[in-house]
ZAMARGU-4260 file (C-alpha; in steps of 0.2 Angstrom, whole numbers, plus 5000, padded with zeros to 4 digits):
<rodrens>
0) 5000/5000/5000 | 5015/5012/5005 | 5022/5008/4987 | 5007/5016/4979 | 5008/5031/4989
5) 5027/5034/4985 | 5023/5032/4967 | 5010/5045/4969 | 5022/5057/4976 | 5035/5054/4964
10) 5023/5057/4950 | 5016/5073/4958 | 5022/5087/4947 | 5018/5105/4950 | 5015/5121/4938
15) 5015/5117/4919 | 5021/5099/4921 | 5005/5093/4927 | 4988/5097/4934 | 4987/5107/4950
20) 4980/5093/4961 | 4979/5106/4976 | 4966/5116/4965 | 4956/5100/4961 | 4941/5095/4971
25) 4944/5082/4984 | 4930/5072/4976 | 4941/5071/4959 | 4957/5064/4968 | 4959/5046/4970
30) 4964/5040/4987 | 4976/5028/4982 | 4985/5037/4968 | 4982/5055/4975 | 4979/5060/4957
35) 4965/5066/4948 | 4954/5051/4942 | 4952/5048/4924 | 4941/5032/4925 | 4931/5033/4942
40) 4922/5019/4950 | 4914/5015/4967 | 4914/5000/4978 | 4902/4994/4991 | 4907/5006/5004
45) 4904/5020/4992 | 4919/5028/4990 | 4926/5032/4973 | 4944/5026/4966 | 4953/5025/4950
50) 4948/5009/4941 | 4965/5003/4938 | 4972/5008/4956 | 4957/4999/4965 | 4959/4984/4954
55) 4978/4983/4958 | 4973/4985/4977 | 4960/4970/4977 | 4973/4960/4968 | 4986/4964/4982
60) 4974/4959/4995 | 4971/4942/4986 | 4990/4939/4985 | 4991/4942/5005 | 4977/4928/5007
65) 4964/4941/5013 | 4948/4946/5005 | 4946/4963/4996 | 4944/4978/5008 | 4942/4997/5007
70) 4958/5006/5006 | 4950/5020/5016 | 4940/5011/5030 | 4950/4995/5029 | 4934/4985/5030
75) 4932/4970/5020 | 4918/4972/5006 | 4906/4960/5001 | 4909/4961/4982 | 4925/4966/4972
80) 4913/4973/4958 | 4919/4990/4952 | 4905/5003/4946 | 4908/5016/4934 | 4903/5034/4941
85) 4898/5042/4924 | 4893/5059/4931 | 4909/5060/4942 | 4919/5056/4926 | 4911/5069/4916
90) 4914/5082/4930 | 4931/5077/4930 | 4934/5079/4911 | 4926/5096/4911 | 4938/5101/4925
95) 4953/5093/4917 | 4949/5101/4900 | 4947/5118/4908 | 4964/5116/4918 | 4973/5110/4901
100) 4967/5125/4893 | 4973/5136/4906 | 4990/5128/4907 | 4992/5129/4887 | 4988/5148/4888
105) 5000/5149/4901 | 5013/5139/4891 | 5011/5152/4876 | 5020/5165/4887 | 5035/5153/4888
110) 5036/5149/4869 | 5047/5163/4865 | 5066/5166/4862 | 5066/5176/4879 | 5061/5161/4889
115) 5075/5151/4899 | 5079/5134/4894 | 5069/5127/4909 | 5054/5137/4905 | 5054/5133/4887
120) 5056/5114/4890 | 5042/5114/4903 | 5030/5124/4890 | 5034/5111/4876 | 5032/5097/4887
125) 5015/5104/4892 | 5010/5107/4874 | 5015/5089/4870 | 5005/5081/4884 | 4990/5093/4881
130) 4991/5087/4863 | 4992/5069/4866 | 4982/5067/4881 | 4971/5081/4882 | 4958/5076/4869
135) 4949/5087/4855 | 4946/5101/4868 | 4965/5103/4871 | 4969/5101/4852 | 4957/5115/4848
140) 4966/5126/4859 | 4982/5123/4854 | 4976/5127/4836 | 4965/5141/4842 | 4979/5150/4852
145) 4992/5147/4837 | 5003/5136/4848 | 5008/5125/4833 | 5018/5139/4824 | 5025/5145/4840
150) 5032/5128/4844 | 5040/5128/4826 | 5049/5144/4830 | 5057/5136/4844 | 5067/5125/4832
155) 5078/5139/4831 | 5083/5140/4849 | 5100/5138/4855 | 5097/5125/4867 | 5098/5107/4861
160) 5086/5101/4873 | 5072/5114/4867 | 5075/5109/4849 | 5073/5091/4854 | 5056/5094/4864
165) 5051/5105/4849 | 5054/5091/4837 | 5045/5079/4848 | 5029/5090/4849 | 5030/5093/4830
170) 5030/5074/4827 | 5015/5073/4838 | 5006/5088/4828 | 5011/5079/4812 | 5002/5062/4816
175) 4985/5070/4815 | 4976/5079/4801 | 4982/5088/4786 | 4977/5104/4792 | 4989/5102/4807
180) 5003/5097/4796 | 5000/5113/4786 | 5000/5123/4801 | 5017/5116/4806 | 5025/5120/4789
185) 5021/5139/4790 | 5035/5150/4791 | 5052/5142/4787 | 5049/5126/4800 | 5051/5114/4785
190) 5068/5122/4780 | 5074/5120/4799 | 5069/5102/4799 | 5078/5099/4783 | 5093/5107/4791
195) 5091/5095/4806 | 5091/5080/4794 | 5108/5086/4788 | 5116/5090/4805 | 5129/5078/4814
200) 5118/5076/4830 | 5110/5059/4828 | 5096/5062/4840 | 5090/5078/4831 | 5092/5069/4814
205) 5081/5055/4819 | 5067/5066/4826 | 5068/5077/4811 | 5067/5062/4798 | 5052/5055/4808
210) 5043/5072/4809 | 5045/5075/4790 | 5040/5058/4786 | 5023/5062/4795 | 5022/5079/4788
215) 5025/5073/4770 | 5009/5065/4770 | 5001/5082/4766 | 5003/5087/4747 | 5005/5106/4753
220) 5020/5101/4764 | 5027/5090/4749 | 5026/5106/4738 | 5034/5116/4750 | 5048/5103/4751
225) 5050/5104/4732 | 5054/5123/4733 | 5069/5119/4746 | 5084/5118/4735 | 5094/5102/4741
230) 5080/5095/4753 | 5078/5079/4741 | 5097/5077/4739 | 5099/5077/4758 | 5086/5064/4760
235) 5093/5053/4747 | 5109/5054/4756 | 5101/5047/4772 | 5093/5033/4762 | 5110/5028/4757
240) 5116/5027/4775 | 5106/5010/4779 | 5122/5003/4786 | 5125/5017/4798 | 5106/5019/4805
245) 5094/5007/4797 | 5078/5015/4805 | 5083/5033/4800 | 5086/5027/4782 | 5069/5018/4782
250) 5060/5033/4787 | 5069/5044/4774 | 5064/5031/4761 | 5045/5032/4766 | 5047/5051/4766
255) 5054/5051/4748 | 5039/5039/4744 | 5027/5052/4750 | 5037/5067/4741 | 5035/5059/4724
260) 5018/5063/4722 | 5023/5081/4718 | 5030/5083/4701 | 5043/5094/4706 | 5050/5082/4719
265) 5049/5069/4707 | 5061/5079/4695 | 5072/5083/4709 | 5074/5065/4713 | 5078/5060/4695
270) 5091/5073/4696 | 5098/5064/4710 | 5098/5046/4702 | 5080/5041/4708 | 5071/5040/4691
275) 5056/5028/4696 | 5044/5042/4701 | 5048/5052/4686 | 5046/5037/4675 | 5030/5032/4684
280) 5022/5050/4681 | 5028/5049/4663 | 5019/5033/4660 | 5003/5036/4670 | 5002/5054/4670
285) 4990/5066/4659 | 4997/5071/4642 | 5003/5088/4650 | 5011/5079/4665 | 5019/5067/4652
290) 5027/5083/4642 | 5032/5090/4658 | 5041/5074/4663 | 5050/5070/4646 | 5055/5088/4646
295) 5063/5087/4663 | 5070/5070/4659 | 5079/5077/4643 | 5088/5090/4654 | 5095/5077/4665
300) 5113/5069/4663 | 5110/5050/4664 | 5123/5037/4669 | 5124/5023/4658 | 5114/5011/4670
305) 5099/5025/4671 | 5099/5026/4652 | 5097/5007/4651 | 5082/5009/4663 | 5074/5024/4655
310) 5075/5014/4638 | 5067/4998/4646 | 5053/5008/4655 | 5048/5021/4643 | 5058/5016/4627
315) 5042/5011/4617 | 5032/5025/4624 | 5044/5038/4617 | 5044/5027/4600 | 5025/5031/4599
320) 5027/5048/4603 | 5039/5052/4589 | 5027/5045/4576 | 5010/5051/4583 | 5013/5064/4597
325) 5011/5082/4596 | 5025/5093/4587 | 5032/5098/4604 | 5031/5081/4612 | 5040/5074/4596
330) 5054/5087/4599 | 5057/5081/4617 | 5055/5062/4613 | 5069/5064/4599 | 5080/5074/4612
335) 5078/5060/4625 | 5080/5046/4613 | 5096/5054/4606 | 5103/5055/4623 | 5098/5037/4628
340) 5105/5029/4612 | 5121/5037/4614 | 5126/5021/4625 | 5128/5005/4616 | 5119/4994/4629
345) 5104/5006/4631 | 5103/5006/4612 | 5101/4988/4611 | 5086/4990/4624 | 5078/5002/4612
350) 5080/4991/4598 | 5071/4977/4608 | 5058/4989/4612 | 5054/4992/4593 | 5060/5010/4591
355) 5068/5006/4574 | 5051/5006/4565 | 5043/5023/4571 | 5061/5031/4567 | 5061/5024/4550
360) 5042/5028/4547 | 5046/5047/4551 | 5061/5047/4540 | 5052/5040/4525 | 5053/5051/4510
365) 5034/5052/4508 | 5033/5058/4527 | 5048/5069/4529 | 5038/5085/4525 | 5028/5082/4540
370) 5043/5086/4552 | 5053/5101/4554 | 5071/5099/4548 | 5077/5099/4565 | 5067/5085/4570
375) 5072/5075/4554 | 5090/5078/4560 | 5087/5072/4577 | 5077/5057/4570 | 5093/5053/4559
380) 5105/5055/4574 | 5095/5043/4585 | 5095/5030/4569 | 5114/5033/4568 | 5116/5030/4586
385) 5106/5014/4586 | 5116/5006/4572 | 5132/5011/4581 | 5126/4998/4596 | 5135/4983/4588
390) 5118/4974/4584 | 5118/4963/4568 | 5104/4972/4559 | 5103/4959/4546 | 5094/4949/4559
395) 5083/4962/4569 | 5066/4963/4560 | 5059/4979/4556 | 5043/4976/4548 | 5037/4959/4544
400) 5051/4950/4535 | 5060/4967/4531 | 5076/4972/4540 | 5085/4989/4541 | 5097/4982/4527
405) 5083/4976/4515 | 5085/4983/4499 | 5070/4993/4498 | 5073/5000/4516 | 5091/5005/4510
410) 5084/5012/4494 | 5072/5024/4503 | 5086/5031/4515 | 5097/5033/4500 | 5084/5043/4491
415) 5082/5054/4507 | 5101/5058/4506 | 5099/5067/4490 | 5083/5077/4495 | 5086/5083/4512
420) 5098/5096/4521 | 5116/5094/4525 | 5114/5090/4543 | 5102/5076/4540 | 5113/5070/4526
425) 5127/5069/4537 | 5118/5058/4550 | 5112/5046/4536 | 5129/5045/4529 | 5136/5041/4546
430) 5121/5028/4548 | 5127/5019/4532 | 5145/5021/4538 | 5142/5011/4553 | 5132/4997/4544
435) 5146/4996/4532 | 5159/4993/4546 | 5150/4976/4550 | 5154/4961/4541 | 5136/4955/4543
440) 5128/4970/4534 | 5141/4977/4523 | 5137/4967/4508 | 5118/4971/4509 | 5122/4989/4509
445) 5134/4987/4494 | 5121/4977/4485 | 5108/4990/4488 | 5120/5005/4483 | 5125/4995/4466
450) 5106/4992/4463 | 5101/5010/4466 | 5115/5017/4457 | 5117/5028/4472 | 5137/5027/4471
455) 5138/5044/4460 | 5128/5054/4474 | 5138/5047/4488 | 5155/5050/4479 | 5150/5069/4475
460) 5149/5073/4493 | 5169/5073/4493 | 5167/5091/4486 | 5153/5096/4498 | 5155/5112/4508
465) 5148/5104/4523 | 5163/5097/4532 | 5153/5085/4543 | 5145/5077/4527 | 5160/5076/4518
470) 5168/5067/4532 | 5155/5055/4534 | 5154/5051/4515 | 5173/5049/4514 | 5172/5036/4529
475) 5157/5028/4521 | 5166/5026/4503 | 5182/5020/4511 | 5172/5005/4519 | 5163/5000/4505
480) 5178/5003/4493 | 5184/4986/4497 | 5168/4979/4487 | 5166/4993/4475 | 5182/4998/4470
485) 5178/4999/4451 | 5162/5008/4452 | 5170/5021/4463 | 5184/5022/4450 | 5172/5024/4437
490) 5165/5039/4445 | 5182/5047/4448 | 5188/5043/4430 | 5171/5053/4425 | 5175/5067/4436
495) 5193/5073/4439 | 5188/5087/4450 | 5181/5074/4463 | 5197/5065/4462 | 5206/5081/4465
500) 5196/5085/4480 | 5200/5068/4487 | 5219/5070/4485 | 5217/5086/4493 | 5208/5080/4508
505) 5221/5065/4509 | 5237/5075/4507 | 5234/5094/4511 | 5232/5098/4530 | 5224/5114/4528
510) 5216/5112/4546 | 5199/5108/4540 | 5201/5089/4538 | 5202/5078/4554 | 5214/5065/4555
515) 5202/5051/4553 | 5195/5059/4537 | 5212/5060/4530 | 5216/5042/4533 | 5200/5037/4525
520) 5202/5048/4509 | 5219/5040/4508 | 5213/5023/4510 | 5201/5026/4496 | 5215/5031/4485
525) 5224/5015/4490 | 5210/5004/4486 | 5206/5011/4468 | 5211/4998/4455 | 5230/4999/4453
530) 5231/4995/4435 | 5219/5008/4431 | 5231/5020/4420 | 5219/5034/4418 | 5218/5035/4437
535) 5236/5035/4438 | 5239/5047/4426 | 5226/5059/4435 | 5235/5056/4452 | 5250/5060/4443
540) 5244/5077/4437 | 5237/5081/4454 | 5254/5079/4462 | 5248/5065/4473 | 5264/5053/4471
545) 5276/5067/4475 | 5267/5070/4492 | 5265/5052/4495 | 5284/5048/4493 | 5288/5063/4504
550) 5276/5057/4518 | 5282/5039/4517 | 5300/5045/4520 | 5294/5056/4535 | 5285/5042/4543
555) 5299/5029/4539 | 5312/5040/4547 | 5303/5044/4562 | 5296/5027/4567 | 5306/5014/4557
560) 5305/4997/4567 | 5295/5003/4582 | 5278/5001/4576 | 5272/5010/4590 | 5260/5022/4582
565) 5245/5014/4576 | 5239/5029/4566 | 5255/5031/4557 | 5256/5012/4553 | 5238/5014/4545
570) 5244/5030/4535 | 5260/5022/4529 | 5250/5006/4523 | 5239/5018/4512 | 5253/5028/4506
575) 5263/5013/4502 | 5248/5007/4491 | 5246/5024/4483 | 5264/5025/4479 | 5265/5007/4472
580) 5252/5012/4458 | 5268/5019/4449 | 5276/5002/4448 | 5261/4995/4439 | 5262/5007/4424
585) 5280/5008/4422 | 5280/4999/4404 | 5266/5011/4398 | 5270/5027/4405 | 5286/5034/4403
590) 5284/5047/4416 | 5280/5034/4430 | 5298/5028/4426 | 5304/5045/4429 | 5295/5046/4445
595) 5302/5029/4451 | 5319/5035/4447 | 5317/5053/4454 | 5309/5045/4471 | 5321/5029/4471
600) 5306/5019/4474 | 5316/5003/4473 | 5327/5008/4487 | 5312/5015/4497 | 5302/4999/4496
605) 5317/4989/4499 | 5319/4999/4516 | 5299/4996/4520 | 5303/4977/4520 | 5312/4980/4536
610) 5296/4986/4547 | 5292/4970/4556 | 5274/4968/4561 | 5267/4979/4547 | 5262/4964/4536
615) 5252/4974/4522 | 5266/4986/4520 | 5279/4972/4517 | 5267/4964/4505 | 5264/4980/4496
620) 5283/4984/4496 | 5288/4966/4489 | 5274/4968/4475 | 5281/4984/4471 | 5299/4978/4470
625) 5293/4963/4459 | 5285/4976/4447 | 5302/4987/4447 | 5313/4971/4445 | 5303/4965/4430
630) 5307/4981/4421 | 5326/4981/4426 | 5331/4969/4410 | 5322/4983/4398 | 5330/4997/4408
635) 5348/4990/4409 | 5361/5000/4399 | 5374/4990/4388 | 5391/4998/4389 | 5398/5005/4372
640) 5417/5003/4367 | 5426/5009/4353 | 5435/4998/4340 | 5452/4997/4349 | 5442/4992/4366
645) 5432/4980/4358 | 5449/4971/4349 | 5457/4971/4367 | 5440/4963/4375 | 5441/4950/4361
650) 5459/4947/4362 | 5460/4945/4381 | 5442/4939/4384 | 5439/4951/4400 | 5430/4967/4403
655) 5437/4984/4407 | 5440/4986/4425 | 5432/5002/4427 | 5416/4995/4421 | 5405/4984/4433
660) 5391/4973/4424 | 5377/4967/4433 | 5379/4948/4433 | 5360/4944/4431 | 5355/4959/4419
665) 5372/4959/4410 | 5373/4977/4409 | 5376/4992/4420 | 5363/4992/4434 | 5358/5002/4449
670) 5344/5002/4461 | 5339/5020/4456 | 5341/5020/4437 | 5335/5003/4432 | 5328/4996/4449
675) 5340/4980/4450 | 5335/4972/4466 | 5353/4965/4468 | 5358/4982/4473 | 5353/4991/4490
680) 5351/4975/4500 | 5334/4971/4493 | 5338/4952/4489 | 5342/4949/4507 | 5327/4958/4514
685) 5316/4948/4503 | 5324/4932/4508 | 5322/4937/4526 | 5303/4938/4521 | 5303/4921/4516
690) 5302/4915/4534 | 5287/4927/4538 | 5272/4918/4547 | 5260/4927/4535 | 5259/4917/4519
695) 5254/4933/4509 | 5271/4942/4515 | 5280/4925/4509 | 5271/4924/4492 | 5274/4943/4488
700) 5293/4941/4492 | 5294/4925/4482 | 5287/4933/4467 | 5300/4947/4469 | 5314/4934/4470
705) 5308/4925/4455 | 5312/4940/4444 | 5329/4935/4446 | 5325/4917/4438 | 5316/4924/4423
710) 5318/4921/4406 | 5327/4937/4398 | 5340/4937/4413 | 5354/4926/4417 | 5344/4914/4428
715) 5360/4903/4432 | 5368/4919/4438 | 5351/4923/4449 | 5351/4906/4456 | 5371/4908/4461
720) 5365/4924/4470 | 5351/4916/4479 | 5364/4902/4484 | 5377/4915/4490 | 5363/4924/4500
725) 5356/4909/4508 | 5340/4910/4499 | 5339/4893/4492 | 5335/4883/4508 | 5321/4895/4513
730) 5312/4892/4496 | 5314/4873/4498 | 5306/4874/4516 | 5292/4884/4508 | 5289/4869/4496
735) 5290/4856/4510 | 5276/4864/4520 | 5265/4858/4505 | 5257/4875/4501 | 5241/4877/4491
740) 5235/4888/4477 | 5245/4901/4469 | 5260/4900/4482 | 5261/4881/4478 | 5263/4884/4460
745) 5275/4899/4462 | 5286/4890/4473 | 5287/4874/4463 | 5291/4886/4448 | 5306/4893/4457
750) 5312/4876/4465 | 5312/4870/4446 | 5323/4884/4440 | 5334/4883/4455 | 5336/4864/4453
755) 5343/4867/4434 | 5359/4870/4443 | 5367/4853/4443 | 5376/4854/4458 | 5362/4860/4467
760) 5351/4847/4460 | 5364/4833/4464 | 5363/4839/4481 | 5345/4840/4484 | 5343/4823/4477
765) 5347/4816/4493 | 5334/4827/4503 | 5319/4815/4505 | 5308/4829/4511 | 5311/4840/4496
770) 5307/4825/4485 | 5291/4821/4495 | 5286/4839/4493 | 5290/4838/4474 | 5278/4822/4473
775) 5265/4831/4482 | 5264/4845/4471 | 5265/4833/4456 | 5250/4824/4463 | 5239/4838/4470
780) 5244/4854/4460 | 5234/4860/4445 | 5239/4855/4427 | 5253/4869/4426 | 5260/4865/4443
785) 5261/4846/4440 | 5271/4850/4423 | 5283/4860/4432 | 5284/4847/4446 | 5288/4833/4435
790) 5302/4844/4427 | 5310/4846/4445 | 5308/4828/4449 | 5318/4824/4433 | 5331/4836/4439
795) 5333/4826/4456 | 5331/4810/4446 | 5315/4805/4454 | 5308/4802/4437 | 5316/4795/4422
800) 5320/4807/4407 | 5313/4799/4391 | 5318/4814/4380 | 5329/4830/4379 | 5315/4842/4380
805) 5320/4848/4397 | 5335/4861/4396 | 5346/4859/4411 | 5355/4875/4406 | 5343/4889/4408
810) 5349/4905/4398 | 5342/4920/4390 | 5335/4909/4377 | 5321/4903/4388 | 5315/4886/4391
815) 5300/4874/4389 | 5293/4879/4405 | 5289/4897/4400 | 5293/4913/4408 | 5287/4917/4426
820) 5282/4935/4420 | 5267/4928/4411 | 5262/4919/4427 | 5263/4935/4439 | 5244/4938/4441
825) 5240/4934/4458 | 5238/4953/4462 | 5230/4958/4447
</rodrens>
């Protein structure tokens, strides 16, 4: 019993911290708790008690083994029944309400910045209790007296305790109606709460997040939060701190879920990486809301992951807008699609969402008039981005059985290139350039260009004043030049001006051409048919060969042997091909001979053979040396002597000591004047290439070496040169690998010529692997190869000789096997 009285005394509070028990009527006070009763009941003795207190009293009596007794009289009662006293309860409630109103009015005086910390804390505690326990009458008083905004003002107190009590009170207010939440949001209370969320004090942050979570249930409060710069970002930061405080993070997450009903908040969340609310409004909102959300999305810089999310959620929606939406909506949709399609992964998702068909439809030649030029350009840009994603568009259905590279589709877009503005032309040319970069679609593009006759229009862009279009067209022509070299050459033959423009782009660095454009232009020139004499003459007139020779020397001297600059390597390959054109017109164009001498091409190409790792450059150089060497016998000068010198030569059978004659060409030779490959270490470098892992390099080098074994030259001396240069064994090794095709025929021919030297043939007759290789060529080669292999086998006595047709002493008279020069067609 005494414990109840002690607890009552401890719970007694004076002033604003509770009801003034001294001012209460004695009938309102429970004799046990000594506090005003809330649920009064009477027992048999007629005394009134608090229901909970008397019930606990009776329970203690039973625990002591006694019957229930009256706490006042201590007499045992007949019944433990508790009867409510409604009139007393109503009177108490009326008195308590009146007391609470008086306390709240007194508290108003202390909810100011002038109050002490103790006064402010007591006042806030009174308000909080009055709101949570006082019932509707107390809440009406709080609202009527304007206490809610006053509590909000206490958040700016310098006392941490006052701020915490104010946040607790605000949290109580926010649990009720939207009217109360809106009352809290008056002034800058919301701003102050956001400030507490971003502070270091964990207790203040937790209370602030909880309060804002309840306040955000009001749309008005959501609107006010949207007006605060950085509020959403702060909440997003708190959401990311789950590891530190899961409770606060969960509350912040719920707060953001409440806030996303407001469009401005959805936009701010999207700017901070939370796109889902904006995308939901974009999908479910009215046309006006959709336009607003799309416009906001267009301005947001998206990460690649978010681009994929946008493509998956609203890709098909934007596809429908670009085809059927309003002009304003189309413009925004194109901008979003262009932004999203810039990433390859999100572009693939857009393709999966069937965005290709609407884009093609709006770009169709019969519908482009419905779109302003800027939107046509945007549509073409999106299409160009999509094809750059790396998808095989030969397998992606567009409309039924048609794909993006179907002939009629390509024809339609090619026709559009000829009937639209330069910016759109540029995007479409980039579109075709990308498709032509893929091995899966390039043949379809080439076929459509051929069937439509569009190559002339495409090449004409080379002289376009619109630099971007010119660059895109040159890149496209380069990619299709591997399959349309003759069609492209025909256009250039018909228009030397176009060829001059291409040469200017490739060789004249005036600051207007980018490096990749120059490289593409150079590669186009390199891929033109090399035996086209008309183009060779025109390039000569344009001065292309002079510039090419100068650039080759510059690159070779700077990067010889390093292979470190990928761009220089590609340029060097193109320059070498352009320069090698001269060697294919030597016999028909005297000016080419002069150029080859002027630029010392034989020595230059011999030097390029040293560039290990640049296989194509070595192939081109070896072929050029073959062409040059074939002309050596026609350009060799024979020394002229007077009668006295001739008589001396006849008498003594020797040459004048001051004359050096070429052993193979029987004249005065030099690598510059008649392109003799015995000079300038060309033969040694060609022999070195015979051990190359790339069979194209091997075959080209072998072809050049074979010119020393030709009819019309001293082939026996050529064999001797190869023997002394250790070139015979590598040629035999090539045959032993049992090659096929043209390499098999060429090496068999070379071996047969070498085996005409009796001492070499005698030594080779014991080489079983060489014999096996000749037998393989004899059995599996074509008719020409078999005939040559048969002759070679007779040289090593693997076959009987039934006639004297085979001439074992090759000379300038020729032989029954014919000249290798007639066979050199592997690159023609």
